[in-house]
C-alpha positions in Angstrom: 306.1 236.7 78.0 304.1 237.2 81.1 300.9 237.9 78.9 301.4 234.7 77.0 301.6 232.6 80.0 298.5 234.2 81.2 296.6 233.5 78.2 297.7 229.8 78.1 296.3 229.2 81.8 293.0 231.2 81.0 292.6 228.7 77.9 293.4 225.7 80.3 290.6 227.0 82.7 288.1 227.0 79.9 288.9 223.7 79.0 288.7 222.5 82.5 285.3 224.0 83.0 284.0 222.4 80.0 285.3 219.0 81.2 282.9 219.4 84.1 280.0 218.4 82.0 281.7 215.4 80.5 280.6 211.8 81.4 282.6 209.7 83.9 283.6 207.4 81.0 286.2 209.1 78.5 285.3 208.6 74.7 287.3 206.3 72.8 290.0 207.7 70.6 290.4 207.1 66.9 292.7 204.1 66.1 296.3 204.9 66.1 296.1 208.4 67.7 298.8 209.2 70.1 297.9 209.5 73.8 299.5 211.8 76.3 302.4 210.5 78.4 301.1 212.3 81.6 299.3 209.1 83.0 296.0 209.6 81.1 294.1 206.9 79.2 296.2 204.9 76.7 294.9 203.5 73.3 295.3 199.6 72.4 295.4 198.4 69.0 291.8 198.7 68.5 291.6 202.3 69.5 289.8 201.6 72.9 290.7 203.7 75.8 291.6 201.8 79.0 292.4 204.1 81.9 295.2 202.6 83.9 296.5 203.3 87.6 292.9 204.9 88.2 291.3 204.6 91.5 287.5 204.8 90.6 284.5 205.6 93.0 281.9 203.0 93.9 280.4 201.3 90.9 276.7 202.5 90.3 274.0 200.6 88.4 274.3 200.2 84.8 270.9 201.7 84.2 271.7 204.9 86.3 275.1 205.3 84.4 273.6 205.4 81.3 270.0 206.8 81.6 270.8 209.5 84.3 274.2 211.1 83.3 272.9 214.4 84.5 272.4 213.0 88.0 276.2 212.1 87.9 277.2 215.1 86.4 275.5 217.0 89.3 277.3 214.8 91.9 280.6 215.6 90.2 279.9 219.3 90.2 278.8 219.4 93.8 282.0 217.2 94.8 284.3 219.8 92.9 282.6 222.9 94.2 283.7 222.2 97.8 287.3 221.8 96.2 287.1 225.2 94.3 286.0 227.2 97.5 288.9 225.5 99.3 291.5 226.6 96.6 290.4 230.4 95.9 293.7 231.3 96.2 294.7 228.9 93.4 292.1 230.2 91.3 293.0 233.5 91.5 296.5 232.4 90.3 294.9 231.5 87.0 295.5 235.1 85.6 299.0 234.8 87.3 300.7 231.8 85.7 303.7 230.4 87.4 307.1 231.6 86.0 310.5 232.0 87.3 309.6 235.3 88.9 306.5 233.8 91.1 307.6 230.2 91.7 310.8 228.1 92.0 311.6 226.2 89.1 310.8 222.8 90.9 307.1 223.8 91.2 306.5 225.2 87.7 303.6 223.5 85.9 302.8 224.1 82.3 299.2 225.2 81.6 298.5 222.2 79.3 299.5 219.9 82.3 297.3 221.6 84.7 294.4 221.7 82.6 294.7 217.9 81.8 294.7 216.8 85.4 291.9 219.1 86.4 289.8 217.6 83.7 290.4 214.0 84.8 289.6 214.8 88.3 286.6 216.6 87.6 285.4 213.7 85.6 285.3 211.4 88.7 288.5 209.3 87.8 290.1 210.1 91.0 293.7 210.0 91.8 296.1 209.2 88.8 299.7 208.4 89.0 301.1 211.1 87.1 304.7 211.4 85.3 305.4 215.0 84.8 307.9 216.3 82.7 310.4 217.5 85.0 314.0 217.8 85.2 315.5 214.8 87.3 317.0 217.0 90.0 313.7 218.7 91.4 311.9 215.2 90.7 314.3 213.5 93.1 314.0 216.4 95.6 310.3 216.2 95.5 310.3 212.4 96.1 312.5 212.9 99.1 310.2 215.7 100.4 307.2 213.2 100.1 309.1 210.4 101.8 310.2 212.6 104.7 306.8 214.3 105.3 303.9 212.4 103.7 300.9 214.7 103.6 297.3 213.5 104.9 295.9 213.5 101.1 298.9 211.2 100.2 298.0 208.9 103.1 294.3 208.7 102.3 295.2 208.1 98.5 297.2 205.2 99.6 294.5 203.7 101.6 292.3 203.9 98.3 294.8 201.7 96.5 294.2 198.9 98.6 290.3 199.0 97.6 289.4 197.1 94.6 289.3 198.8 91.2 286.0 199.9 89.9 285.6 199.2 86.2 284.4 201.8 83.8 281.8 201.2 81.0 282.9 202.7 78.0 280.4 204.8 75.8 280.1 204.3 73.1 281.0 200.6 72.9 283.6 199.0 70.4 282.2 197.6 67.3 280.9 193.8 66.9 284.1 192.8 65.3 286.5 194.6 67.7 284.5 193.1 70.7 284.8 189.6 68.9 288.5 190.2 68.5 288.9 191.1 72.3 287.2 187.8 73.2 289.3 185.7 70.7 292.6 187.4 72.2 291.3 186.7 75.7 291.1 190.5 76.8 288.1 189.4 78.6 287.7 192.4 80.9 287.4 194.9 78.2 285.2 192.7 76.1 282.8 192.3 78.9 282.6 196.1 79.6 281.9 196.7 76.0 279.3 194.2 76.1 277.7 195.7 78.8 277.9 199.2 77.1 276.4 197.4 74.2 273.6 195.9 76.0 272.7 199.3 77.7 272.7 201.0 74.2 270.2 198.5 72.9 268.0 198.8 75.9 267.9 202.3 75.5 267.1 202.0 71.9 264.3 199.7 72.7 262.9 201.9 75.3 263.0 204.9 73.0 261.1 202.9 70.4 258.5 202.3 73.0 255.6 200.0 71.9 256.3 200.2 68.3 257.6 197.2 66.6 261.2 196.6 66.7 263.2 197.6 63.4 265.5 195.3 61.4 268.3 197.1 62.8 267.5 196.4 66.5 267.1 192.6 65.9 270.4 192.5 64.1 272.0 194.4 67.0 270.3 192.0 69.5 271.4 189.0 67.5 275.0 190.2 67.4 274.7 190.7 71.4 273.6 187.2 71.8 276.4 185.8 69.5 279.1 187.9 71.4 277.6 186.9 74.7 277.8 183.3 73.8 281.1 183.5 72.5 282.4 185.1 75.8 280.6 182.5 77.7 282.3 179.8 75.6 285.7 181.5 76.3 285.1 181.8 79.9 284.0 178.3 80.3 287.0 177.0 78.2 289.5 178.9 80.5 288.0 177.6 83.5 287.7 174.1 82.0 291.4 174.1 81.2 292.5 175.9 84.4 293.5 172.6 86.2 295.5 171.2 83.4 297.0 174.4 82.5 297.3 176.4 85.5 300.3 178.6 84.5 298.4 179.9 81.3 294.9 180.4 82.7 295.8 181.8 86.2 296.0 185.5 84.9 292.7 184.9 82.8 290.9 183.5 85.9 291.2 186.8 87.5 289.2 188.5 84.6 286.6 185.7 84.8 286.2 186.3 88.5 285.9 190.0 87.9 283.1 189.4 85.3 281.3 187.2 87.6 281.3 189.5 90.4 280.5 192.5 88.3 277.2 190.9 87.5 276.9 189.5 91.1 276.6 186.3 89.5 273.4 186.7 87.8 272.0 187.7 84.3 270.7 191.1 84.5 269.3 191.2 81.3 267.3 188.6 79.2 269.6 189.2 76.2 272.6 187.8 78.1 271.0 184.4 78.2 269.3 182.2 80.6 272.6 180.9 82.3 274.2 183.2 85.0 277.8 183.8 84.6 278.3 181.8 88.0 276.6 179.0 86.3 278.8 179.4 83.3 281.9 179.2 85.6 280.4 176.0 87.3 279.8 174.4 84.0 283.5 175.0 83.1 284.6 173.4 86.3 282.4 170.5 85.5 283.7 170.1 81.9 287.1 170.3 83.2 286.6 167.5 85.8 284.9 165.5 82.8 287.8 166.1 80.7 290.3 164.8 83.3 288.1 161.6 83.9 287.8 161.0 80.2 291.5 161.3 79.9 292.4 158.6 82.4 293.6 155.5 80.7 290.8 152.8 80.2 291.9 149.8 78.2 289.3 147.2 76.9 288.9 144.0 79.0 290.3 142.0 76.2 293.4 143.9 76.2 294.1 143.8 79.7 292.5 141.5 82.5 293.3 144.2 85.2 291.7 147.1 83.2 289.4 148.2 85.8 291.9 148.0 88.7 294.5 150.0 86.6 292.0 152.5 85.5 290.7 153.2 89.1 294.3 153.5 90.5 295.0 156.1 87.7 291.7 157.8 88.3 292.3 158.2 92.0 295.5 159.7 91.3 294.1 162.1 88.7 291.6 163.4 91.4 294.1 164.1 94.0 296.4 165.8 91.5 293.9 168.1 90.3 292.3 169.1 93.9 296.0 169.7 94.8 296.4 172.1 91.9 293.1 173.8 93.0 294.3 174.2 96.5 297.9 175.3 95.8 297.6 177.4 92.6 293.9 178.2 91.6 292.3 178.9 95.2 294.0 182.1 95.6 293.0 183.5 92.2 289.3 183.6 93.2 287.7 185.6 96.0 286.8 183.5 99.0 283.0 183.8 98.2 283.6 181.4 95.4 284.2 178.5 97.5 286.5 177.1 94.7 287.9 174.0 96.4 284.4 172.9 97.7 283.0 173.5 94.0 285.7 171.2 92.3 285.4 168.5 95.2 281.5 168.5 94.6 281.9 168.3 90.9 284.4 165.4 91.0 282.2 163.5 93.5 279.4 163.9 91.0 281.3 163.0 88.0 282.9 160.2 89.5 279.7 158.7 90.6 278.3 159.2 87.1 281.4 157.5 85.7 281.1 154.4 88.0 277.3 154.0 87.1 278.5 153.8 83.3 281.0 151.3 84.3 278.7 149.1 86.2 276.1 149.0 83.4 278.5 146.8 81.7 278.4 143.1 82.7 281.1 142.9 85.2 282.8 139.7 86.5 283.6 138.8 89.9 287.1 140.6 89.9 286.0 143.6 88.2 282.8 143.9 90.7 285.3 143.5 93.6 287.7 146.2 92.3 284.6 148.5 91.7 283.2 147.9 95.1 286.4 147.9 97.0 287.6 151.3 95.4 284.1 152.8 96.0 283.8 151.5 99.8 287.5 151.7 100.7 290.0 153.4 98.5 287.8 156.5 97.6 286.9 157.8 101.1 290.5 156.9 102.4 293.7 158.8 102.8 294.7 157.8 99.5 292.1 160.0 97.7 289.4 162.1 99.3 290.9 161.9 102.7 294.5 162.7 101.6 296.3 164.8 104.3 297.6 167.0 101.4 294.0 168.2 100.7 293.2 169.3 104.3 292.0 171.3 105.8 290.1 172.5 102.6 288.5 169.1 102.2 286.8 169.2 105.5 285.3 166.5 107.5 281.7 166.6 106.0 280.7 163.5 104.2 280.1 163.6 100.5 277.6 160.9 100.4 277.7 157.5 98.7 279.2 157.1 95.2 276.5 154.5 94.2 273.1 154.4 95.5 271.4 151.2 97.0 270.2 149.7 93.8 273.5 150.2 92.1 275.4 148.6 95.0 273.0 145.5 94.9 273.7 145.4 91.1 277.3 145.1 91.9 276.8 143.0 94.7 274.8 140.5 92.5 277.4 140.7 89.7 279.9 139.5 92.3 278.0 136.8 93.9 276.8 135.4 90.8 280.2 135.1 89.2 281.7 133.9 92.3 279.4 131.0 92.7 280.0 130.0 89.0 283.6 130.2 89.4 283.7 128.3 92.8 281.7 125.4 91.2 284.0 125.2 88.3 287.0 125.2 90.5 285.5 122.6 92.8 284.8 120.4 89.9 288.5 120.8 88.7 289.7 119.8 91.9 287.8 116.5 91.7 288.9 115.9 88.1 292.5 116.5 89.2 292.4 114.1 91.9 290.8 111.5 89.5 293.3 112.0 86.7 296.5 112.7 88.8 295.8 110.1 91.8 293.2 107.6 91.2 293.9 106.8 87.7 297.8 106.8 88.1 297.3 104.8 91.4 299.6 107.1 93.4 300.2 106.4 96.8 298.9 109.1 99.5 301.4 111.3 100.9 302.2 111.0 104.6 302.3 114.4 106.6 302.8 114.1 110.3 302.2 110.2 110.4 298.8 110.8 108.7 297.7 110.3 105.0 297.4 113.8 103.3 296.0 115.2 100.2 296.5 118.7 98.8 292.8 118.7 97.6 291.3 120.3 100.9 294.2 122.8 101.1 293.3 123.9 97.4 289.6 124.3 98.6 290.4 126.0 101.8 292.5 128.5 100.2 289.8 129.2 97.7 287.2 129.7 100.2 289.4 131.8 102.5 290.4 134.2 99.6 286.7 134.7 98.8 285.7 135.3 102.2 288.8 137.6 103.1 288.0 139.7 100.0 284.4 140.0 100.7 285.0 141.5 104.1 286.5 144.7 102.2 283.4 145.2 100.5 280.7 144.3 102.9 279.7 141.0 101.5 281.2 138.3 104.1 277.8 136.9 105.1 276.6 136.6 101.6 279.9 134.9 100.4 280.0 132.5 103.3 276.3 131.4 102.2 277.4 130.9 98.7 280.4 129.2 99.4 278.8 126.7 101.9 276.0 126.0 99.4 278.7 125.0 96.9 280.7 123.0 99.3 277.6 120.7 100.1 277.2 119.9 96.4 281.0 119.3 96.2 281.0 117.0 99.4 278.1 114.8 97.6 279.7 114.6 94.1 282.9 113.9 95.3 281.6 110.7 97.1 279.7 109.7 94.0 282.8 110.1 91.9 285.1 108.1 94.2 282.3 105.4 94.6 282.0 105.1 90.8 285.9 104.6 90.5 286.2 102.4 93.3 283.3 100.1 92.3 285.5 98.3 89.7 287.0 95.1 90.8 290.5 95.1 92.4 293.4 94.1 89.9 296.9 93.5 90.6 297.6 97.0 89.5 295.1 98.2 91.8 294.9 96.5 95.0 292.3 96.6 97.5 294.6 98.3 100.0 295.1 101.2 97.9 291.2 102.0 98.0 291.7 101.7 101.9 294.3 104.3 101.7 292.4 106.7 99.6 289.2 106.4 102.0 291.4 107.0 105.1 292.8 110.0 103.0 289.6 111.6 102.3 288.5 111.0 105.9 291.3 113.4 106.9 290.7 115.7 104.1 287.1 116.1 104.9 287.9 116.4 108.6 290.5 119.3 108.0 288.0 121.0 105.6 285.3 120.9 108.4 287.7 122.4 111.0 288.2 125.3 108.4 284.7 125.9 107.8 283.9 126.1 111.5 285.8 129.6 111.6 283.1 131.0 109.4 280.1 129.8 111.8 280.0 133.2 113.5 279.2 135.2 110.5 276.6 132.8 108.8 275.8 130.3 111.6 272.8 128.6 109.7 274.5 128.0 106.4 277.8 126.9 107.9 276.0 124.5 110.4 274.3 122.9 107.5 277.8 122.4 105.8 279.4 121.0 108.8 276.6 118.3 109.0 277.1 117.6 105.3 280.9 117.3 105.7 280.7 115.2 108.6 278.3 113.1 106.6 281.0 112.8 104.2 283.5 111.6 106.7 280.9 109.0 107.8 280.3 107.8 104.2 284.1 107.2 103.8 284.3 105.5 107.2 281.3 103.3 106.3 282.9 102.5 103.1 285.9 101.4 104.9 283.9 99.3 107.3 281.8 97.6 104.4 285.1 97.0 102.4 286.5 95.2 105.6 283.4 93.3 106.5 283.1 92.2 102.8 286.7 91.1 102.8 286.3 88.9 106.0 282.9 87.4 104.9 284.3 84.3 103.0 286.3 83.4 106.2 283.7 84.3 108.7 281.3 81.9 107.1 283.5 79.0 107.5 283.9 79.6 111.3 282.1 77.5 113.8 281.9 74.4 111.5 283.4 70.9 111.9 286.3 71.9 109.7 286.8 75.0 112.0 287.5 72.8 114.8 290.3 71.2 113.2 292.2 74.1 111.2 293.0 77.7 112.1 293.4 78.9 108.2 290.3 80.9 108.0 290.8 82.6 111.4 294.4 83.3 110.4 293.4 84.9 107.5 291.0 87.1 109.3 294.0 88.1 111.6 296.2 88.8 108.7 293.6 91.0 106.9 293.0 92.8 110.2 296.6 93.6 110.8 297.2 94.6 107.2 294.3 97.3 107.2 295.3 98.3 110.8 298.5 99.9 109.3 296.4 102.0 107.1 293.7 102.8 109.8 296.4 104.3 111.9 296.9 106.9 109.4 293.6 108.4 110.2 293.6 111.5 112.2 291.7 112.0 115.4 288.9 112.4 116.4 287.4 110.1 113.7 290.0 107.2 114.2 288.5 106.4 117.6 285.0 106.2 116.4 286.1 104.1 113.4 288.2 101.7 115.5 285.3 101.4 117.8 283.0 100.5 114.9 285.3 98.0 113.4 285.5 96.5 117.0 281.8 96.3 117.4 281.0 94.8 113.9 283.9 92.2 113.9 282.7 91.0 117.6 279.2 90.7 116.4 280.2 88.9 113.2 282.2 86.5 115.3 279.5 86.0 117.6 276.8 85.6 115.0 278.6 82.4 113.7 277.8 80.9 117.1 274.3 81.8 116.8 273.6 80.6 112.9 272.3 77.2 114.2 274.2 75.4 111.4 276.4 73.3 113.6 276.0 71.5 116.9 279.0 69.9 119.0 278.3 66.4 119.8 280.2 64.0 121.8 281.8 66.4 124.2 283.3 68.3 121.4 281.6 71.5 123.0 284.7 71.6 125.2 287.1 71.8 122.3 284.9 74.3 120.7 284.9 76.5 123.8 288.7 76.5 124.4 289.3 77.4 120.6 286.8 80.3 120.8 288.4 81.6 124.1 291.8 81.4 122.4 290.5 83.2 119.2 288.6 85.8 121.2 291.9 86.8 123.0 293.5 87.2 119.9 291.0 89.9 118.5 291.1 91.3 121.9 294.9 92.0 121.4 294.3 93.2 117.9 291.9 96.0 119.0 294.2 96.8 121.7 296.9 97.7 119.5 294.4 99.9 117.8 293.4 101.4 121.1 289.7 100.5 121.2 287.5 102.1 124.0 284.8 99.5 123.5 285.6 97.5 126.7 282.1 96.5 127.2 282.5 94.1 124.2 285.4 92.2 126.0 283.2 89.9 128.4 280.8 88.3 125.8 283.3 86.1 124.2 284.4 84.5 127.5 280.9 84.4 129.0 279.5 82.5 126.0 282.6 80.1 126.1 281.8 79.4 129.8 278.3 78.4 128.9 279.4 76.4 125.8 282.4 74.4 127.8 280.2 73.6 131.0 280.3 70.0 131.6 277.2 69.5 133.5 274.1 70.9 132.0 272.7 71.9 135.3 275.5 74.2 135.7 274.8 76.2 132.6 272.1 78.2 134.7 275.0 79.7 136.8 276.6 81.3 133.6 273.4 83.0 132.5 273.5 85.5 135.3 276.7 87.5 134.2 275.7 87.3 130.6 272.2 88.6 131.2 273.7 91.4 133.4 276.2 92.7 130.9 273.9 92.2 127.9 270.4 92.5 128.9 269.1 92.4 125.3 269.8 88.8 125.0 266.8 86.8 124.2 265.6 83.3 124.4 266.3 82.7 120.9 270.0 83.6 121.2 270.3 81.4 124.4 268.6 78.6 122.6 271.0 79.1 119.5 274.0 79.0 122.1 272.5 75.8 123.8 272.3 74.2 120.2 275.9 75.0 119.5 276.9 73.2 122.7 274.7 70.3 121.8 271.8 70.8 124.0 268.8 70.9 121.8 265.8 69.9 123.6 264.8 68.3 126.8 264.0 69.4 130.4 267.5 70.8 131.1 267.0 73.3 128.2 263.4 74.5 129.4 264.7 75.1 133.1 267.5 77.2 131.6 265.2 79.3 129.6 262.8 79.8 132.7 265.8 80.9 134.6 266.5 83.4 132.0 263.1 84.9 132.3 263.7 85.1 135.9 266.9 87.1 135.6 265.6 89.5 133.1 262.5 90.2 135.2 264.7 91.2 138.0 266.9 93.6 135.8 266.6 97.3 136.6 264.9 99.4 133.8 266.6 102.0 131.8 268.8 99.9 129.3 271.4 101.7 127.8 270.5 101.7 123.8 274.0 102.5 122.9 275.1 99.2 124.1 272.8 97.0 122.1 274.3 93.9 121.0 272.3 90.7 120.8 269.3 92.6 119.6 271.1 93.3 116.5 271.9 89.8 115.6 269.2 88.1 113.8 269.0 84.3 114.6 268.0 82.1 111.6 265.7 79.0 112.3 267.4 75.6 112.9 268.8 74.3 109.8 267.5 77.5 108.1 269.6 79.8 106.0 271.7 82.3 107.8 270.4 85.8 107.6 272.6 88.5 106.3 273.7 90.7 109.2 273.9 94.2 108.4 276.8 96.5 109.0 277.3 100.1 108.2 276.1 103.6 109.1 272.5 102.7 109.4 273.1 100.5 112.5 272.0 101.6 116.0 275.7 102.5 116.8 276.7 105.7 114.8 280.2 106.9 114.4 282.2 107.5 117.5 279.3 106.6 120.0 281.1 103.8 121.6 
């Protein structure tokens, strides 16, 4: 029995010594061959040995491992030589096998097991996790012993387990079909190792052939190798592409992908593997995955949903955040830190979104879509809703990603927005005028009264429209441009509205359309334009020049409405004014009473006008009515004879006091007009002609613009047409005017605006309206 055991040990030593010359890579077993159960290499379904549980040595270059096997062999032999010297006693035991007489049962090892372990260690595989076929009793005893007192060798081996595994290149490689099947079944690590082996084999055959022309067989092998590399690249790229959408399925495969990239150092080490590095393949997979995510976001046609772009950008932002959260929480840990996985995905998303927005922008966008695109680009994308999301910190970092759209593309989006805004605003303003015409003017609807003033919703509609445009423009950095556009359109609106109202009101009044209704409308639009002016002033800071021009235009519109009111009043009073200061006038008050009735009637509407324009308008009415009344005295058409000048003066004084009370009720501030009526009455009612000179001094003092023509017309109305008395009065007038101080106030011109006709000639038309020296609100 002892001799038989000795022979088995000697046979094991022979096999062990023969294994010293073997390559570091075990040869592939035939398909279906049974593998040992002692922790050696196991065969997969294709017959390819994959050593498991092996701690390899540091990876050597592919060229050295293939072309210089003897160098590696010498290294293994040198490394084992010291181990042989240290274990001389063990080698002596080779002729004395362990049996029941020389060793305890727990330490017995069969010769076959001893030879196998020696072969694996000498081949450079390092420590294997062996499963020796022993009885359970001794096995538990040995385990307890290791636990209680671990040896220094065991501690060293446990430290080696923490180091990354070195991957062994098989030689010879599997067949093309077998490698292709490995790729298809996603056994990526083994497929890559076999491709490396196949590539080295092809390189060696090419070098062996030298400068001779390649054979058909080499060309075929090179073609097969290229096809396999392309297939593996496509597989790797596909796994990376789907990793964010299917993280649970691809997470394990991503480890093999990272190993492949690190194996090649991120670069192609041979021209046959293609111009693209493995790291570039990985990056392209990330880019394709990002692109798939973006293209999968819902994007309806504009005809289907007017909010198509707003909805799409909202879903796009959610998809970006969701993918980056998946990268942070699930995929980032799979890769080595050198990959900077999160930064790579972040940059790819930024570039892909930028390209996507440019494609959308090249469609003709309207104002609404342009706003959503700009607002999402400028506001939403960099905010906490997407790229600044707290859930993506700290990986996202604080460094800027740059703008999504460049300067030219931003200008294109701005142009789309402003052009469509201008068109929409112009249409909206036209519709506001049309609505006023159809719902108010044509239906003769009474104006609303709000806080004791006439009110129209038209200015509210316009103000809300402008306010909405300007408010939204602040979010996209276009406030100044939008304000300029709105002011330009409002200037056109102001002019067009006045033209349209003038055309409507030019039709003669009818019982169904009384004159006073037009008065009420004019007062209403004075208030509307006044409110609109106040609202527009809020935007003067952002665009002072355009807003200033608009304010002038709107104020001009207010003056246009007040001038229309004044013209309408004067035109209504004209028939009755013409019959003043006549012979009939001395005996009847009908015409004057009609003037008073008209003034009291229109005053009810004038009081519905809002300040500050009401004051200026009342002053204008006071001025023009006083001038019209005095003009009747100066028209040289009637002369009081036979002492009727006293009756005329008394009547004039009475009527002037009535007019004063009317304007007191309207709160006039033109107090400088009050004396003129009484002073003229003093001159006209003077009994003695020689006393008329005394009445000139206060008249010239208060109204220095009075002339000889005006005084001659007053004297004519009194009945003093010619003679020395008249010449003496006119000489005294010249003396008074020569003694007046210079610096006449032009805002108080009164007589100079009244044209005096020649005696018995036609009465000149006295102008009134905004072109007179007294503008709105100056008195």
